[in-house]
SEGU-901111 format. One record per residue: residue in one letter; x negated, y negated, z of N, C-alpha, C, O in turn. Coordinates in steps of 0.05 Angstrom, whole numbers. Atoms other than C-alpha are relative to their C-alpha. Layout:
<rs>
rest=a | n.u=X | n.v=Y | n.w=Z | ca.u=X | ca.v=Y | ca.w=Z | c.u=X | c.v=Y | c.w=Z | o.u=X | o.v=Y | o.w=Z
...
</rs>
This chain:
<rs>
rest=m | n.u=10 | n.v=-3 | n.w=-31 | ca.u=-2191 | ca.v=-6473 | ca.w=1560 | c.u=25 | c.v=19 | c.w=16 | o.u=50 | o.v=19 | o.w=16
rest=e | n.u=-8 | n.v=2 | n.w=-20 | ca.u=-2176 | ca.v=-6442 | ca.w=1607 | c.u=-4 | c.v=14 | c.w=30 | o.u=-23 | o.v=28 | o.w=24
rest=n | n.u=1 | n.v=4 | n.w=-32 | ca.u=-2177 | ca.v=-6427 | ca.w=1691 | c.u=-11 | c.v=33 | c.w=-3 | o.u=-16 | o.v=47 | o.w=-22
rest=n | n.u=0 | n.v=-27 | n.w=-14 | ca.u=-2191 | ca.v=-6362 | ca.w=1735 | c.u=23 | c.v=16 | c.w=-4 | o.u=17 | o.v=40 | o.w=-7
rest=s | n.u=-41 | n.v=-5 | n.w=8 | ca.u=-2101 | ca.v=-6346 | ca.w=1723 | c.u=-16 | c.v=13 | c.w=-36 | o.u=-7 | o.v=34 | o.w=-46
rest=g | n.u=-12 | n.v=1 | n.w=35 | ca.u=-2122 | ca.v=-6346 | ca.w=1642 | c.u=19 | c.v=-15 | c.w=-7 | o.u=20 | o.v=-17 | o.w=-32
rest=k | n.u=-6 | n.v=20 | n.w=0 | ca.u=-2079 | ca.v=-6393 | ca.w=1646 | c.u=7 | c.v=-27 | c.w=-16 | o.u=27 | o.v=-35 | o.w=-4
rest=d | n.u=6 | n.v=27 | n.w=13 | ca.u=-2083 | ca.v=-6464 | ca.w=1600 | c.u=5 | c.v=-9 | c.w=13 | o.u=28 | o.v=-7 | o.w=21
rest=i | n.u=-20 | n.v=19 | n.w=-23 | ca.u=-2077 | ca.v=-6512 | ca.w=1649 | c.u=-5 | c.v=-33 | c.w=5 | o.u=-1 | o.v=-39 | o.w=-19
rest=k | n.u=2 | n.v=25 | n.w=8 | ca.u=-2089 | ca.v=-6594 | ca.w=1659 | c.u=0 | c.v=-18 | c.w=13 | o.u=23 | o.v=-24 | o.w=21
rest=r | n.u=-1 | n.v=12 | n.w=-29 | ca.u=-2107 | ca.v=-6639 | ca.w=1711 | c.u=10 | c.v=-36 | c.w=-15 | o.u=-4 | o.v=-44 | o.w=-33
rest=i | n.u=-9 | n.v=17 | n.w=-9 | ca.u=-2070 | ca.v=-6706 | ca.w=1714 | c.u=-19 | c.v=-16 | c.w=23 | o.u=-25 | o.v=-8 | o.w=45
rest=t | n.u=20 | n.v=14 | n.w=-24 | ca.u=-2118 | ca.v=-6772 | ca.w=1745 | c.u=8 | c.v=-23 | c.w=-1 | o.u=0 | o.v=-38 | o.w=-19
rest=c | n.u=-8 | n.v=25 | n.w=-13 | ca.u=-2089 | ca.v=-6829 | ca.w=1773 | c.u=0 | c.v=-17 | c.w=18 | o.u=4 | o.v=-9 | o.w=41
rest=f | n.u=9 | n.v=15 | n.w=-26 | ca.u=-2107 | ca.v=-6900 | ca.w=1810 | c.u=19 | c.v=-12 | c.w=1 | o.u=31 | o.v=-25 | o.w=-17
rest=l | n.u=-21 | n.v=15 | n.w=-7 | ca.u=-2061 | ca.v=-6923 | ca.w=1847 | c.u=5 | c.v=-22 | c.w=16 | o.u=-5 | o.v=-12 | o.w=36
rest=p | n.u=4 | n.v=15 | n.w=-29 | ca.u=-2051 | ca.v=-6984 | ca.w=1900 | c.u=3 | c.v=26 | c.w=16 | o.u=13 | o.v=48 | o.w=14
rest=k | n.u=-4 | n.v=-4 | n.w=-11 | ca.u=-2062 | ca.v=-6973 | ca.w=1950 | c.u=28 | c.v=23 | c.w=18 | o.u=51 | o.v=20 | o.w=13
rest=g | n.u=-38 | n.v=-15 | n.w=-15 | ca.u=-2003 | ca.v=-6916 | ca.w=2002 | c.u=9 | c.v=9 | c.w=-18 | o.u=32 | o.v=17 | o.w=-15
rest=a | n.u=-23 | n.v=-6 | n.w=25 | ca.u=-1983 | ca.v=-6898 | ca.w=1935 | c.u=9 | c.v=30 | c.w=-6 | o.u=30 | o.v=42 | o.w=-11
rest=g | n.u=8 | n.v=-32 | n.w=11 | ca.u=-2014 | ca.v=-6830 | ca.w=1921 | c.u=7 | c.v=16 | c.w=21 | o.u=7 | o.v=40 | o.w=16
rest=i | n.u=-8 | n.v=-18 | n.w=-18 | ca.u=-1990 | ca.v=-6803 | ca.w=1992 | c.u=42 | c.v=3 | c.w=-5 | o.u=61 | o.v=17 | o.w=4
rest=r | n.u=-29 | n.v=13 | n.w=7 | ca.u=-1921 | ca.v=-6824 | ca.w=1969 | c.u=19 | c.v=33 | c.w=-23 | o.u=38 | o.v=48 | o.w=-22
rest=l | n.u=-3 | n.v=-17 | n.w=23 | ca.u=-1931 | ca.v=-6783 | ca.w=1897 | c.u=3 | c.v=12 | c.w=8 | o.u=27 | o.v=16 | o.w=11
rest=v | n.u=3 | n.v=-37 | n.w=-16 | ca.u=-1953 | ca.v=-6714 | ca.w=1936 | c.u=10 | c.v=-3 | c.w=-2 | o.u=17 | o.v=-11 | o.w=-24
rest=e | n.u=-27 | n.v=-9 | n.w=-5 | ca.u=-1892 | ca.v=-6708 | ca.w=1971 | c.u=24 | c.v=-2 | c.w=-24 | o.u=37 | o.v=19 | o.w=-26
rest=m | n.u=-9 | n.v=-2 | n.w=13 | ca.u=-1853 | ca.v=-6726 | ca.w=1919 | c.u=3 | c.v=16 | c.w=-25 | o.u=17 | o.v=19 | o.w=-45
rest=l | n.u=10 | n.v=-23 | n.w=48 | ca.u=-1889 | ca.v=-6678 | ca.w=1862 | c.u=-6 | c.v=18 | c.w=12 | o.u=-24 | o.v=30 | o.w=2
rest=h | n.u=1 | n.v=-36 | n.w=-26 | ca.u=-1882 | ca.v=-6610 | ca.w=1934 | c.u=26 | c.v=-6 | c.w=-4 | o.u=33 | o.v=9 | o.w=-22
rest=v | n.u=-21 | n.v=1 | n.w=0 | ca.u=-1811 | ca.v=-6637 | ca.w=1938 | c.u=25 | c.v=7 | c.w=-25 | o.u=41 | o.v=24 | o.w=-30
rest=e | n.u=-15 | n.v=-5 | n.w=34 | ca.u=-1781 | ca.v=-6650 | ca.w=1867 | c.u=-21 | c.v=15 | c.w=-19 | o.u=-5 | o.v=20 | o.w=-37
rest=k | n.u=3 | n.v=-18 | n.w=20 | ca.u=-1822 | ca.v=-6610 | ca.w=1823 | c.u=-25 | c.v=27 | c.w=8 | o.u=-40 | o.v=42 | o.w=-4
rest=n | n.u=19 | n.v=-31 | n.w=-8 | ca.u=-1855 | ca.v=-6559 | ca.w=1868 | c.u=-25 | c.v=7 | c.w=-10 | o.u=-34 | o.v=28 | o.w=-18
rest=i | n.u=35 | n.v=5 | n.w=-1 | ca.u=-1924 | ca.v=-6578 | ca.w=1861 | c.u=-6 | c.v=-5 | c.w=30 | o.u=7 | o.v=-15 | o.w=49
rest=d | n.u=13 | n.v=-2 | n.w=-29 | ca.u=-1975 | ca.v=-6566 | ca.w=1914 | c.u=-35 | c.v=-4 | c.w=-13 | o.u=-57 | o.v=-8 | o.w=-3
rest=a | n.u=45 | n.v=-1 | n.w=1 | ca.u=-2045 | ca.v=-6565 | ca.w=1876 | c.u=-8 | c.v=-25 | c.w=-10 | o.u=-17 | o.v=-29 | o.w=-33
rest=t | n.u=2 | n.v=38 | n.w=5 | ca.u=-2052 | ca.v=-6649 | ca.w=1883 | c.u=-16 | c.v=-1 | c.w=24 | o.u=-14 | o.v=17 | o.w=41
rest=n | n.u=35 | n.v=2 | n.w=-12 | ca.u=-2126 | ca.v=-6679 | ca.w=1922 | c.u=20 | c.v=-36 | c.w=-4 | o.u=30 | o.v=-43 | o.w=-25
rest=v | n.u=0 | n.v=32 | n.w=6 | ca.u=-2107 | ca.v=-6762 | ca.w=1935 | c.u=-24 | c.v=-5 | c.w=21 | o.u=-30 | o.v=8 | o.w=41
rest=h | n.u=32 | n.v=13 | n.w=-24 | ca.u=-2174 | ca.v=-6798 | ca.w=1970 | c.u=13 | c.v=-35 | c.w=-19 | o.u=29 | o.v=-42 | o.w=-37
rest=t | n.u=-1 | n.v=22 | n.w=-2 | ca.u=-2180 | ca.v=-6870 | ca.w=1975 | c.u=-21 | c.v=-8 | c.w=-12 | o.u=-38 | o.v=1 | o.w=3
rest=g | n.u=8 | n.v=2 | n.w=-8 | ca.u=-2230 | ca.v=-6898 | ca.w=1939 | c.u=-5 | c.v=-40 | c.w=-11 | o.u=16 | o.v=-49 | o.w=-21
rest=r | n.u=-9 | n.v=21 | n.w=10 | ca.u=-2250 | ca.v=-6979 | ca.w=1920 | c.u=2 | c.v=-14 | c.w=-34 | o.u=-8 | o.v=-5 | o.w=-55
rest=g | n.u=4 | n.v=5 | n.w=36 | ca.u=-2242 | ca.v=-7015 | ca.w=1854 | c.u=17 | c.v=-35 | c.w=-10 | o.u=31 | o.v=-51 | o.w=2
rest=l | n.u=-6 | n.v=24 | n.w=-3 | ca.u=-2228 | ca.v=-7072 | ca.w=1825 | c.u=28 | c.v=-18 | c.w=-40 | o.u=26 | o.v=-18 | o.w=-64
rest=r | n.u=-19 | n.v=4 | n.w=1 | ca.u=-2164 | ca.v=-7100 | ca.w=1800 | c.u=-4 | c.v=-23 | c.w=-39 | o.u=-26 | o.v=-35 | o.w=-42
rest=t | n.u=-3 | n.v=-1 | n.w=27 | ca.u=-2146 | ca.v=-7124 | ca.w=1716 | c.u=15 | c.v=-16 | c.w=-5 | o.u=14 | o.v=-36 | o.w=-20
rest=v | n.u=-23 | n.v=22 | n.w=-1 | ca.u=-2088 | ca.v=-7150 | ca.w=1727 | c.u=26 | c.v=-7 | c.w=19 | o.u=48 | o.v=2 | o.w=24
rest=e | n.u=-10 | n.v=19 | n.w=-25 | ca.u=-2068 | ca.v=-7199 | ca.w=1780 | c.u=-1 | c.v=-33 | c.w=-2 | o.u=-10 | o.v=-53 | o.w=-13
rest=s | n.u=-8 | n.v=37 | n.w=4 | ca.u=-2050 | ca.v=-7261 | ca.w=1788 | c.u=-42 | c.v=-16 | c.w=-6 | o.u=-60 | o.v=-4 | o.w=7
rest=v | n.u=27 | n.v=12 | n.w=17 | ca.u=-2127 | ca.v=-7312 | ca.w=1748 | c.u=-10 | c.v=-3 | c.w=43 | o.u=-23 | o.v=12 | o.w=58
rest=k | n.u=2 | n.v=-5 | n.w=-43 | ca.u=-2131 | ca.v=-7325 | ca.w=1838 | c.u=-28 | c.v=25 | c.w=8 | o.u=-50 | o.v=21 | o.w=16
rest=d | n.u=16 | n.v=-10 | n.w=-11 | ca.u=-2157 | ca.v=-7262 | ca.w=1849 | c.u=-14 | c.v=25 | c.w=-25 | o.u=-24 | o.v=47 | o.w=-23
rest=y | n.u=23 | n.v=-16 | n.w=23 | ca.u=-2190 | ca.v=-7236 | ca.w=1781 | c.u=-20 | c.v=13 | c.w=14 | o.u=-30 | o.v=3 | o.w=34
rest=g | n.u=12 | n.v=-3 | n.w=-4 | ca.u=-2231 | ca.v=-7191 | ca.w=1788 | c.u=-1 | c.v=7 | c.w=43 | o.u=-24 | o.v=13 | o.w=49
rest=a | n.u=1 | n.v=-12 | n.w=-23 | ca.u=-2221 | ca.v=-7172 | ca.w=1870 | c.u=-4 | c.v=24 | c.w=0 | o.u=2 | o.v=38 | o.w=-19
rest=w | n.u=-4 | n.v=-21 | n.w=-16 | ca.u=-2234 | ca.v=-7117 | ca.w=1909 | c.u=12 | c.v=19 | c.w=13 | o.u=3 | o.v=15 | o.w=35
rest=s | n.u=-12 | n.v=2 | n.w=-7 | ca.u=-2193 | ca.v=-7079 | ca.w=1932 | c.u=2 | c.v=31 | c.w=7 | o.u=-21 | o.v=39 | o.w=4
rest=e | n.u=-1 | n.v=-29 | n.w=-21 | ca.u=-2178 | ca.v=-7003 | ca.w=1966 | c.u=29 | c.v=7 | c.w=-28 | o.u=51 | o.v=-3 | o.w=-35
rest=q | n.u=-31 | n.v=-23 | n.w=18 | ca.u=-2136 | ca.v=-6953 | ca.w=1913 | c.u=5 | c.v=28 | c.w=4 | o.u=-3 | o.v=32 | o.w=27
rest=d | n.u=-14 | n.v=-9 | n.w=-10 | ca.u=-2107 | ca.v=-6894 | ca.w=1917 | c.u=-23 | c.v=17 | c.w=-21 | o.u=-35 | o.v=0 | o.w=-35
rest=v | n.u=0 | n.v=-18 | n.w=20 | ca.u=-2139 | ca.v=-6833 | ca.w=1870 | c.u=18 | c.v=36 | c.w=2 | o.u=10 | o.v=55 | o.w=15
rest=l | n.u=-9 | n.v=-19 | n.w=-10 | ca.u=-2090 | ca.v=-6779 | ca.w=1868 | c.u=-11 | c.v=24 | c.w=-38 | o.u=-16 | o.v=15 | o.w=-60
rest=t | n.u=6 | n.v=-32 | n.w=17 | ca.u=-2106 | ca.v=-6707 | ca.w=1818 | c.u=19 | c.v=20 | c.w=-3 | o.u=25 | o.v=30 | o.w=19
rest=v | n.u=-10 | n.v=-23 | n.w=-14 | ca.u=-2063 | ca.v=-6654 | ca.w=1810 | c.u=-5 | c.v=20 | c.w=-32 | o.u=1 | o.v=16 | o.w=-56
rest=v | n.u=-9 | n.v=-27 | n.w=4 | ca.u=-2066 | ca.v=-6595 | ca.w=1783 | c.u=16 | c.v=14 | c.w=-22 | o.u=19 | o.v=34 | o.w=-8
rest=v | n.u=-25 | n.v=-16 | n.w=7 | ca.u=-2013 | ca.v=-6558 | ca.w=1731 | c.u=-9 | c.v=19 | c.w=-24 | o.u=-29 | o.v=27 | o.w=-35
rest=d | n.u=-5 | n.v=-35 | n.w=36 | ca.u=-1997 | ca.v=-6501 | ca.w=1670 | c.u=5 | c.v=-33 | c.w=-19 | o.u=17 | o.v=-54 | o.w=-13
rest=a | n.u=-1 | n.v=22 | n.w=18 | ca.u=-2005 | ca.v=-6550 | ca.w=1613 | c.u=27 | c.v=-5 | c.w=-9 | o.u=40 | o.v=-26 | o.w=-12
rest=e | n.u=-33 | n.v=5 | n.w=15 | ca.u=-1938 | ca.v=-6533 | ca.w=1585 | c.u=27 | c.v=-20 | c.w=17 | o.u=48 | o.v=-31 | o.w=10
rest=r | n.u=-14 | n.v=19 | n.w=-28 | ca.u=-1914 | ca.v=-6569 | ca.w=1656 | c.u=-19 | c.v=-34 | c.w=-17 | o.u=-5 | o.v=-55 | o.w=-16
rest=a | n.u=24 | n.v=34 | n.w=-13 | ca.u=-1967 | ca.v=-6638 | ca.w=1648 | c.u=2 | c.v=-11 | c.w=-12 | o.u=-15 | o.v=-29 | o.w=-15
rest=e | n.u=-17 | n.v=21 | n.w=22 | ca.u=-1923 | ca.v=-6668 | ca.w=1594 | c.u=22 | c.v=-23 | c.w=33 | o.u=23 | o.v=-45 | o.w=45
rest=e | n.u=-17 | n.v=16 | n.w=-28 | ca.u=-1868 | ca.v=-6675 | ca.w=1651 | c.u=-8 | c.v=-12 | c.w=9 | o.u=-2 | o.v=-36 | o.w=7
rest=v | n.u=12 | n.v=9 | n.w=-13 | ca.u=-1910 | ca.v=-6686 | ca.w=1694 | c.u=-5 | c.v=-18 | c.w=1 | o.u=1 | o.v=-37 | o.w=14
rest=f | n.u=31 | n.v=29 | n.w=4 | ca.u=-1959 | ca.v=-6730 | ca.w=1676 | c.u=31 | c.v=-23 | c.w=-5 | o.u=35 | o.v=-41 | o.w=11
rest=e | n.u=-22 | n.v=27 | n.w=-13 | ca.u=-1891 | ca.v=-6777 | ca.w=1665 | c.u=19 | c.v=-2 | c.w=17 | o.u=29 | o.v=-25 | o.w=17
rest=f | n.u=-14 | n.v=0 | n.w=-35 | ca.u=-1848 | ca.v=-6763 | ca.w=1735 | c.u=-26 | c.v=-9 | c.w=10 | o.u=-24 | o.v=-17 | o.w=34
rest=i | n.u=16 | n.v=15 | n.w=-28 | ca.u=-1920 | ca.v=-6788 | ca.w=1762 | c.u=7 | c.v=-31 | c.w=-8 | o.u=9 | o.v=-48 | o.w=9
rest=f | n.u=9 | n.v=32 | n.w=13 | ca.u=-1919 | ca.v=-6856 | ca.w=1713 | c.u=23 | c.v=0 | c.w=-2 | o.u=22 | o.v=18 | o.w=-19
rest=f | n.u=-27 | n.v=6 | n.w=-11 | ca.u=-1843 | ca.v=-6867 | ca.w=1724 | c.u=4 | c.v=-16 | c.w=41 | o.u=6 | o.v=-37 | o.w=55
rest=q | n.u=14 | n.v=1 | n.w=-23 | ca.u=-1853 | ca.v=-6847 | ca.w=1790 | c.u=-17 | c.v=-25 | c.w=7 | o.u=-3 | o.v=-45 | o.w=12
rest=g | n.u=15 | n.v=7 | n.w=-14 | ca.u=-1911 | ca.v=-6883 | ca.w=1813 | c.u=10 | c.v=-33 | c.w=-9 | o.u=6 | o.v=-51 | o.w=8
rest=e | n.u=8 | n.v=26 | n.w=25 | ca.u=-1903 | ca.v=-6945 | ca.w=1766 | c.u=-22 | c.v=-12 | c.w=-1 | o.u=-34 | o.v=-32 | o.w=7
rest=l | n.u=14 | n.v=7 | n.w=21 | ca.u=-1941 | ca.v=-6945 | ca.w=1730 | c.u=-6 | c.v=-22 | c.w=-24 | o.u=-25 | o.v=-37 | o.w=-31
rest=n | n.u=-17 | n.v=13 | n.w=19 | ca.u=-1898 | ca.v=-6974 | ca.w=1675 | c.u=-12 | c.v=-35 | c.w=5 | o.u=-14 | o.v=-54 | o.w=-11
rest=k | n.u=-1 | n.v=35 | n.w=1 | ca.u=-1917 | ca.v=-7039 | ca.w=1717 | c.u=-31 | c.v=-14 | c.w=-2 | o.u=-53 | o.v=-4 | o.w=0
rest=p | n.u=16 | n.v=13 | n.w=-8 | ca.u=-1955 | ca.v=-7094 | ca.w=1718 | c.u=-13 | c.v=-4 | c.w=18 | o.u=-4 | o.v=-18 | o.w=36
rest=g | n.u=7 | n.v=-3 | n.w=-21 | ca.u=-2011 | ca.v=-7077 | ca.w=1760 | c.u=-16 | c.v=40 | c.w=27 | o.u=-31 | o.v=51 | o.w=43
rest=g | n.u=-13 | n.v=-33 | n.w=-15 | ca.u=-1985 | ca.v=-7006 | ca.w=1774 | c.u=-34 | c.v=24 | c.w=-7 | o.u=-39 | o.v=46 | o.w=3
rest=g | n.u=24 | n.v=-27 | n.w=0 | ca.u=-2054 | ca.v=-6966 | ca.w=1754 | c.u=-11 | c.v=5 | c.w=-25 | o.u=-15 | o.v=-10 | o.w=-44
rest=f | n.u=16 | n.v=-10 | n.w=13 | ca.u=-2086 | ca.v=-6927 | ca.w=1719 | c.u=5 | c.v=38 | c.w=-5 | o.u=2 | o.v=53 | o.w=15
rest=i | n.u=-18 | n.v=-29 | n.w=-6 | ca.u=-2057 | ca.v=-6851 | ca.w=1697 | c.u=-25 | c.v=21 | c.w=-32 | o.u=-25 | o.v=16 | o.w=-56
rest=y | n.u=-5 | n.v=-11 | n.w=39 | ca.u=-2090 | ca.v=-6804 | ca.w=1637 | c.u=-8 | c.v=34 | c.w=15 | o.u=-17 | o.v=39 | o.w=37
rest=l | n.u=0 | n.v=-19 | n.w=1 | ca.u=-2089 | ca.v=-6730 | ca.w=1623 | c.u=-25 | c.v=16 | c.w=-4 | o.u=-40 | o.v=3 | o.w=-19
rest=t | n.u=18 | n.v=-6 | n.w=22 | ca.u=-2148 | ca.v=-6677 | ca.w=1608 | c.u=-7 | c.v=20 | c.w=10 | o.u=-12 | o.v=20 | o.w=34
rest=p | n.u=-3 | n.v=-12 | n.w=-5 | ca.u=-2157 | ca.v=-6614 | ca.w=1601 | c.u=-19 | c.v=12 | c.w=19 | o.u=-41 | o.v=2 | o.w=21
rest=l | n.u=31 | n.v=-12 | n.w=-23 | ca.u=-2199 | ca.v=-6562 | ca.w=1660 | c.u=-9 | c.v=34 | c.w=-2 | o.u=2 | o.v=54 | o.w=9
rest=i | n.u=1 | n.v=-12 | n.w=6 | ca.u=-2226 | ca.v=-6518 | ca.w=1638 | c.u=-2 | c.v=23 | c.w=39 | o.u=4 | o.v=47 | o.w=41
rest=k | n.u=-5 | n.v=-39 | n.w=-21 | ca.u=-2228 | ca.v=-6465 | ca.w=1711 | c.u=7 | c.v=-22 | c.w=29 | o.u=0 | o.v=-46 | o.w=31
rest=a | n.u=-15 | n.v=-2 | n.w=-25 | ca.u=-2199 | ca.v=-6476 | ca.w=1775 | c.u=25 | c.v=26 | c.w=23 | o.u=43 | o.v=44 | o.w=21
rest=s | n.u=5 | n.v=-36 | n.w=-17 | ca.u=-2197 | ca.v=-6430 | ca.w=1838 | c.u=32 | c.v=-15 | c.w=16 | o.u=33 | o.v=-39 | o.w=22
rest=h | n.u=-13 | n.v=15 | n.w=-17 | ca.u=-2123 | ca.v=-6438 | ca.w=1876 | c.u=-7 | c.v=16 | c.w=19 | o.u=-19 | o.v=37 | o.w=21
rest=y | n.u=3 | n.v=-7 | n.w=-35 | ca.u=-2116 | ca.v=-6437 | ca.w=1949 | c.u=22 | c.v=-8 | c.w=4 | o.u=34 | o.v=-28 | o.w=-4
rest=t | n.u=-28 | n.v=4 | n.w=-19 | ca.u=-2058 | ca.v=-6423 | ca.w=1992 | c.u=-11 | c.v=-1 | c.w=22 | o.u=-34 | o.v=5 | o.w=29
rest=l | n.u=-15 | n.v=2 | n.w=-38 | ca.u=-2035 | ca.v=-6436 | ca.w=2063 | c.u=1 | c.v=28 | c.w=8 | o.u=11 | o.v=45 | o.w=-7
rest=p | n.u=-20 | n.v=-27 | n.w=-5 | ca.u=-2027 | ca.v=-6372 | ca.w=2105 | c.u=20 | c.v=-11 | c.w=13 | o.u=18 | o.v=-35 | o.w=18
rest=s | n.u=-18 | n.v=11 | n.w=-18 | ca.u=-1967 | ca.v=-6379 | ca.w=2143 | c.u=-6 | c.v=6 | c.w=23 | o.u=-17 | o.v=27 | o.w=29
rest=i | n.u=-6 | n.v=-2 | n.w=-33 | ca.u=-1960 | ca.v=-6387 | ca.w=2212 | c.u=24 | c.v=-4 | c.w=9 | o.u=39 | o.v=-20 | o.w=-2
rest=e | n.u=-25 | n.v=-6 | n.w=15 | ca.u=-1900 | ca.v=-6364 | ca.w=2234 | c.u=0 | c.v=-1 | c.w=40 | o.u=-9 | o.v=19 | o.w=52
rest=g | n.u=-1 | n.v=-1 | n.w=-37 | ca.u=-1893 | ca.v=-6380 | ca.w=2320 | c.u=23 | c.v=10 | c.w=9 | o.u=27 | o.v=13 | o.w=33
</rs>
């Protein structure tokens, strides 16, 4: 599958504890030069917490990252470990093909 630029692209989506999404957006920008990210907050049910809190609603960050297919595994692994998804209660992550995407850039503002 190809996007408008003719490149094979992937979408990485992950559900993280509230506040972790923005930190990962900054890390992806600085360390991986990736700006095609989006983070928003939603509510979800945690399933790997203490028995007392099992099934309690909590706010979570939803992070979406669009990357070229050749970098998808590298970025997936980066998010997995830097976002601490490898730890209990760390969140959930998955990778899917993306049929179409548009590339937007902000104009340069010179002061």
